[in-house]
N, C-alpha and C positions, 0 to 999 in steps of 0.2 A: 101225280108228282109235281111239286112246285119247282119253278126255276131256281137254280142255285144262286148263292151269293156271288157277285162279280169278283174277279181277281185281277182286274186290270182294265184298260180302256176298251179293249175289244169285247170282252164279256159284259162289261157295263153297257156298251152300245147294244149288243144282242138282247140282253135282258130287258132293255127298254123298247127296242124296235119290234121284237116278235109279238109281245102282247098288244102293241099298238097297231099291228097289222101293216107296217110299212118298213122297207129296208132302204134307207137313203144310200146313194152312191158313196157317200163319205164313209159309211160302215164297211162297204165292200173294199174300198181303198185302204181303210184301216187294217183290214185282214191281211192285205198284201204287205203293208209296212210291218205289221207284227211278225209275219213269217220271215220277212227279209232280215229283220233286226234281231231275231232270236239267236243268241249265241249257243244256247243249249235247248233246242226245240223240244226234246223229250222230257226235259225238266222244267219247261216254261209253263207256269200255272195258267197264265192268260191264254196262251195258244192251245194247250191241251184241253182246258175246260171248254173253250169255244168249239173245238172240234167235237168234243163229247156232246155238247148241246145240239150241234147239227146232226150228229148220228142218232141221238136219242129220239129225234122225230120219226125215225124208222122203227123204233121199238114201241114205247108206250106214250111218248109225247109228254106235254106239260100242261098243267092246269092253266087256263087263261090264254093258251096259245092255239090258234086255229090249226086244225089238222092239214089244211091245204098247204101249209109251209113245207110239208115233207118233200114235195117235188117242185118247189118254187125255183125257177131257173136262176134268179139272181143269188139266192141263198146257196144253190148248188155251185155256182161259180165262186162264191166266197169260200165255200168248203174246199173246193178243188185247190185253191191257193194254199190253204193250210195243209191239205193232204200232200202236196208236192214237197213242202218243207219237211213234213213228218217222214215221208218216204226217203228223202235224201239223208235224213238223220239216221234212219234204220240202216241204210246201206253203209254209211260211215261207221256205225256201231259194229255191225257184223263183219265188215271187211270182205275181202275176196273169198269166194267159195269155189272149191275145185270139184268139177263133175267128172266122174270116172265111168267106165263101162260096167262096173259092178251093178247087181240088182239094187234098186233104190232103197230097199229095206236095209241092206248092208251099209249103204252110204249114210242112211239115217242113224244107224247104230254107231257107226264110226264118228259121226258128227257129235252125237250125244256123249260118247266116251271121251272125246277130246275137250269137252266143256270143263272149265275149271272155276266156275262161279261159286260163291260162298253158299254153304248149306244152312239156310234159314231153319229148315226142319230139325236139323241136329241141335241147333241152339235152343229152339223152343221145346224140344223133347227133354233136354238135359237141365236147362236152367231158366227157361222163360218164365217170368212172373205172370200173374193174372193180368196186371196192367199192360204188360207187353203183349200178351195174347189178345187183349181187347183192341189194342192198336193194330195188330196184325189183321184181325178180322175186319176192322173198319176199312183198312186198305183193300182187302180182298172182297169186301161186300160189293164194291163197284162192279166186279165181274160175277161173283158167285150167285148174286140175286137174279141174274139173268143167264145163268150157266146154260150152255148149249145154244142159246139164241144167235150169237155172232157167227158161229160156224154153220148153223143151219141155213143161213142165207145162201150158202154155196150149193145146197142140195139140187135145186132146179137147174144149176149150171153144169150138172154131170149127167152121165148116162151109163147104162150097163152095170157091170160088176162094181165099179167104183162107187156108183150111186147107191146100189144095194148095200154095200159095206158101210157107207157113211150113215145111211138110215138105220142100220142095225145098231151102230154105236150110239147115235143120237136118241134112239128109242129108249135106251137105258138111262140117258141123261134126263129124260122126261118121265122116269119112273115106270117104264113099261106099261103105261096106261093108267097107273095109279097116281093121282094128283099128290097124295100124301108122301109118295116115295120120290117125287121129282127132286133132283139134287138141289135145286134152288130152295125148295121147301125144307129139306134137311139142313141146309146151311142157315136158313132163317131160324130154325129151331136151335141150332148151335149158338147163334147170336143172342137169342132170347135167354138161353141158359147162362150166358156170361154177362147178362145185364145190359145188352145193347139194343137199340131201336132197330128192329128187323124190317121196318117198312121199306118198300122198294125206293131206292134213292135217298133214303132218310139221312144217310151219313156222307153224302157227297161233299157237304161243306167242310167236313173234317178231313177228308182224304187228301193225300198229297198228289202232286202231278204224276208221280210214278204209277199210281193206280189207274189214272185215265190214259196214260201213254200205252199201258198194256192192253186195255180194252179197245182203245182206238185202233190199235194195230189189228186186232181181230176183226173189228167192224170194217176197216179198210179192205181187208182181204175178202171178207164175206160179201160185201156189197158191190164189188167190182168183178165182173166176169173175167177181166184180164188177170186177176189175181187168184183165180180158182185153184191153181196149183199150190200157191202159197197158203191158202186157207186149209187145204188138205195136209200140207206139210206141217203147219202149225198144230192142227188137231192131232196128227199122228205123234208129234213130239210130246204133246200134253199126255196122251195115253201111254206113251212109252216111258215117261219119266215120273209119273205121279204115284205109282203103287208103293214104292218104298218110302218116299217122303210122307205119304198119307199114314203109313204104319207108325212113323216117328211122331207125326202130329197127334195121332190117337194116343200114343204112349205119354206124350207131354200133358195132354188133358187129364189122363188117368193119374199122373203124378200129382196133379193139383186137386185130385179128389173127385173128379167127374166120372160118371159111369157110362155104360154103353148107350143110354138114352141120349147122351150128349155127343159121344164119339161116333155115333152112327154115320154121320156125314163122311168122316174119314174111313171108317170101316167099310163103307159101301165102295169107296174108291179103291181100297186095297184089293177087293175082290173083282170089281167090274173092270178096272183098268188092266189088271193082269190078263184078263180074257181079251180085252180090246187091243192089246199091243200088236198081236199078229194080224188081226183083222185090219187095223189101221195101216200098218206098214206094208203088208203084203197084198191083201185084197183091195184096199182102198187106194193107197199111193201106187202100189205096183201095177194095178190095173189101169190107173190113170196114165202113167207114163208109158205103159205098153202100147196104148193107143195114140198117145201124144208125147213122143220122146222129148220134144222141145221144152216140155214143161218140167223136166227133171230139175233144172236149175231153180225154178220157182218153188218147187217142193222143198228143196234144201234151204232156200232163202226163208221160207215160212217157218221151218223148223229152227233155223238159226235165230230168227227173230223171237220165237218162243223162249229159247234158252236165254237170249240177251235180255228180254224183258223181265224174266224171273231174276236174273242177276242184278238188274237195275233196282228192282224192288227190294231185294235182299240187302244190297249195299246201302240203300237209303235207310232201311229199318235198323240194321245192325250198326251202321255208322252213328245214327242218332242215339241209340241205346248205349253204345260204347262211350259216347260223349256225355252221357247222363242227362239227356233231354228227350222230350217227346218226339216221336217220328211223325206226328200229325201236324196239320197246319198250325203255324205260330199263332198263339192266342186262342186256339180252339181245341187244345189238347184234352182228350178224355182222361189221360193219365200222364203226369209229368215225371 
């Protein structure tokens, strides 16, 4: 994967410094100024792409960037400054969450039921055009081409029943041992059928900040033991909320003339996530908080962040389409 196009002073500096093998103090200070000055951190292209670049070193890395950068202390310090602002923005977005004495699965269900975010799946099922579908897939490709990986970082941070339940869920994400059935591979096939470049990271330059904010949130939770509860809450929310939307997405593709060879990515989620819902909420999150009750608030925070990030992406896409413009980066639209 090549380094993406810079989107501001910080990403310009990182895309120069990392291949050169040096990280000047000025770049680290620039990260602090970027974080402090961001009025909308979750929508800030320079901040979110910089954070994504730092996190990607823990996934597949970049061509021309030495792999030793992954644990470079100066780069980790730079990343931490961005993470703090990102986390503050998440807390501001989701607001105060009430923890009750009810079982955590019921609290998760109530949190999901109270969500009033726009339904992107309903729009794409009923009226989404092929061009809008391609823009939606471009945004989602930042996550789905690595589907499973951000949450999987949390596995070694768990034990007992919670760990076993998470591994059961993640095994399905990776195709149950079949590379061709991995969800990331199924999504790549979907992209190919709609005429998009399905190469890993190939569409980063087209994707808006909302795409990176969503995946950065997952990476933040997965890569920090302190956020293991949030990682599980986030995953549980994904599993508890994706079955019906996936059914609608599949219907939208069929409306445009695509068959099951294309809709298989969503069809798989209709079946798998319906099974995973109870495993995620009861066996995984329930077991975690049974052993560590203090993590209940983090579980709910992770779930709330999942809902909020979906809402952020939906509002970005639907707002752009309602205004008659592309939802992708200005000047790089796949479809206007």
